[in-house]
Structures are given as C-alpha cells and as structure tokens.
N, C-alpha and C positions, 0 to 999 in steps of 0.2 A: 712577351714576344719582342725580339730585337727590332729596334727602329732602323729603317733604311732610308737614306736621303733620296730626294727626287732624282738627282743625277745618277746615283748608283742604280736605282730602280729602273730608270730608262735604259741604262747600259745593259742590265740583265735581260730586259725584255727584247732588246735588239739582238743580243747574242742568241737567246733561245729561238727567236724567229728565224734567224739565219740558219741555225742548226736544223730546224724543221725543214727548211727549203733546200738542205744539202749544199749550202754554199760555202761551208767552212770545213777545211780539213782538220784532223785531230790536232795538228800543230797550231793551226790558226785558232782553233777553239781554246787550247790551253793558253795561248797568248792573250786572248780576250779575258779569260778567267783571271789571269795574272793581273791584267789591267784593272779589273774590278777590285781585286784584293788591295792593290796599291792605292786606288782611289779611296777605299774605305779607311786604310791606314792613314792617308793624308788628312782625311776629314776628322779622324780621331785626334791627330796631333793639333790640327787647327782649333778643335774644341778646347784643347789645353793651352791655347795661345801660342803654339809653335807653328809658324807659317813657312811653307816650303816653296813659295812662288819664286823666290830669288835664290841665287847661288850665294849662300851665306855660310859663315863658319859655325862650327858647333858651339863656340862660346857665345856668339850672337843668338843662336837658337835658344840656348839655355837662359841667357839674360832676358830675352823677350818673353820667356815663359814664366818669369818670376812674378810674384805679387809685388805690389808697390807699398812701401812703408810711408805713410803720411807724416808730414812734419808739422810742428816740432815733435821731437822725441827726446826722452831723457831716461837715464838709468832707473830701474826699479827691480826689486828682487823677483817679482813675478815676470817681468819682461825677459830677464836673462835666464830664467828657469824654463818658461813655457815657449818663448820665441814665437809669438803669435804671427801667423801668416807666412812663416818661413817654409821653404821647400828644400827637401833633401837633395844634396849635390851628387850627381852620378859619379861613379868611381873614376871614370876617365877624366872628368872635369876636376875632381878633387886633386888628382895627380898634377894636372896642368896648373892649378892654382897654388901648388906647394902645400897641399894638405895630405900628403902621403901618410899612411898609418892611422888616419882617422876612420872611425867606424861609421859614423853618420853625421858628417858636416852638413850644415844647412845654410841657406842664403835668402836674401830678400833685396830688392832694388829700391832706390830712392827716386823721387821725381827728378827728371833731368833738368839741369840748369846751365845756361850759357854754353851749351854744347858738351858739358861734362856728364858722363854717365857714372853713376855711383852705385855700389852695392855693399851690403854688410854680409860678411861671411862669419858664420858661427862655427868655430873649431872645437869639437868635443875633446875634453881633457880627461874623460872617465868619470865614473860615479854620477853621471847625469849632469856634469858641469860643462859649461861652454865659455870659451873666450871669444870676444868679438873684434873683428877687424874691418875697417872701412877701406874699400878698394875704389880707385878711380880707373876708368877705362878710356882708351883712345878711340879714334874714328873706326878702327878695325876691331874694336872690342877687346883689345889686348890690354893687360894690366899695365898701368903707368906707375902708380904709387900705392902704398898701403899705410894705414895708421891704426895703431892699437887703441881701441875704445875701452875695452874692459878685459882684465885678466883675472882668472879665478883665484881664489885663495890657495887652491892646490898648486896652481902654476907658480904663484908667489913663493910657496914653500920650497919649491925646487931651487930657487935662487937664494933662499935664506932659511935653511932648514933649522939652524940653531937659534933663530930669533924667537923672542917671546911672542906668542900669538897676538897680544895686544899691540905689539910694535910693528907687526907686518902691515903691508900696504893694503889700503882700501881705496877703490877707485869709483869715480862718478863721472858720467859723461852727459853732455847735452848737445844736440844738433838742432839749431834754431830754424825757423821758417825761412830765414835768409841765408842759410847754409854756413853759419858760423859754428865751428866745432869747438866746444869747451870741455877740457879735461881737467879733473881735479884729483889729486892724490892726497889721501889723508894717512898720516903715520901713526895709527893706533892711538894709544893712551896719551901720547904727547900732543896730539891734535895738530901737528905741524902740517901745513897745506902747501902744495905746489900746484899752481893754477896755470894752465897753458891754453892758448887760443890759436886755432888754425883756420885759415881760409884756403880756398882752392884757387891757385894762380892760373894764368892763361895756359900754362903748359900742363895743367891738370895734376900738378903736384900739390901736396899739402904743405902750405907755408906757415910757419909759426909767427904769430904776431906778438906784440907786447902784452905782458900780463895785465889783467884787468881786475878790478875789485868787484866781486860778484854782488856785494851788498849794495853797490851803487848802480847796478844795472839789472833790469828785469831778466828772469830766467829764460824767457823766450822772446 
C-alpha cells in the first residue's frame, strides 16, 4: 500500500468533506485534486534531496540533490570504474555542462569549502570508461572553472594513436582533506613523471602551484 504523508492525507479528507457538502464546483474540485498531486510530487522530490521552497535554478536543484564525496580521495581502478555514490546527470543538465553526446554522464559533489562549491563530473567515453572533471561553481551555481582529473586510455589514444601502448599517458589524482589537488602523469615504460598541484583561489579558479616531491609529503 502506498504511504501518504499527513499533510496530503489531511488535504484529501478536507476535499472529500467539502465535496459531500456540495461546497465545491467541478472546477474547484479539479483544482484541489491538482494541488494534492503537486504536494505529492514536491514531497517525492524533497525525499530525494531536491527542495522547491525557494526560487532556485535547475543547476542548484541538481547540485543539491547530489551525494557528497568525502575527502581525502585518490585514484583507484575500482573508483573510476564503479563511480560509487555518483548520480546520473539529466540530459538537459548534461548539455548545459558541455557534455553533449554522452549517454550516461554522472556526478557527485564535494564538501563545500570557503564558499566554493565543487563537483566531479564523470564523462562517459564508451566501453564503460569514464573521464573525470572537477568543476567549481559560483554563488549562482554557474560553472567557473574545470580541471581534468583523469582521462581514460581510450581518450589518450585519440591524441596519440600511433604511440606504443607502454608510452601512452597514465594518470593519477589525489584531492586531500584540505582541498589540495595533486595530479601526476606517468609516461609508460619510461616512467617519466609530471606532477602538478592545484589550489582553489578566491575567484574559484584552479590555480597551479609549484611542483612538489610526493616522496617527501604524505599522500593525504
């Protein structure tokens, strides 16, 4: 049996009572029934974390509905394969975020820090593979900047199709609990490394810092 909230139940009882007493015209009755349907729809959205009490943009509604990725976080094969806690991005939102042509992009938010709102968008590249992008949002929940965290080997092959597979790019990323973003590129069998560190500046852009030696600094 479907569960009905107390608010919806009270409204139904009032409508039925008024109908019995012949106080409602057919038009008024339909209006009341429409109100009941809207209230039920609102409660279903609120149960999913989407609140409609304020005049908010669709981007904010989507952002507020996302799960939160706890920190620290780092690359692992299982993480980029299964994307735990990620939510599928609606088609209209995918277009807005520049993900046209993707079949099932996914997203998750990070805990907010110093007024900065962050989320990771997983863009499907086909064959079950996803590339990961870190987005920052402004006060109106509009995208400010984005940073590539992880590119699939399939995406790398598009840029370097004639390269030996052992020479192609391998990526690793870490986001620490204090929001330091560390990216490392490994160049296959030559083991050459390029390490980059980013912080979020006051304008909510990803600012590259000086390179660091990972062996001298804890991972998280």
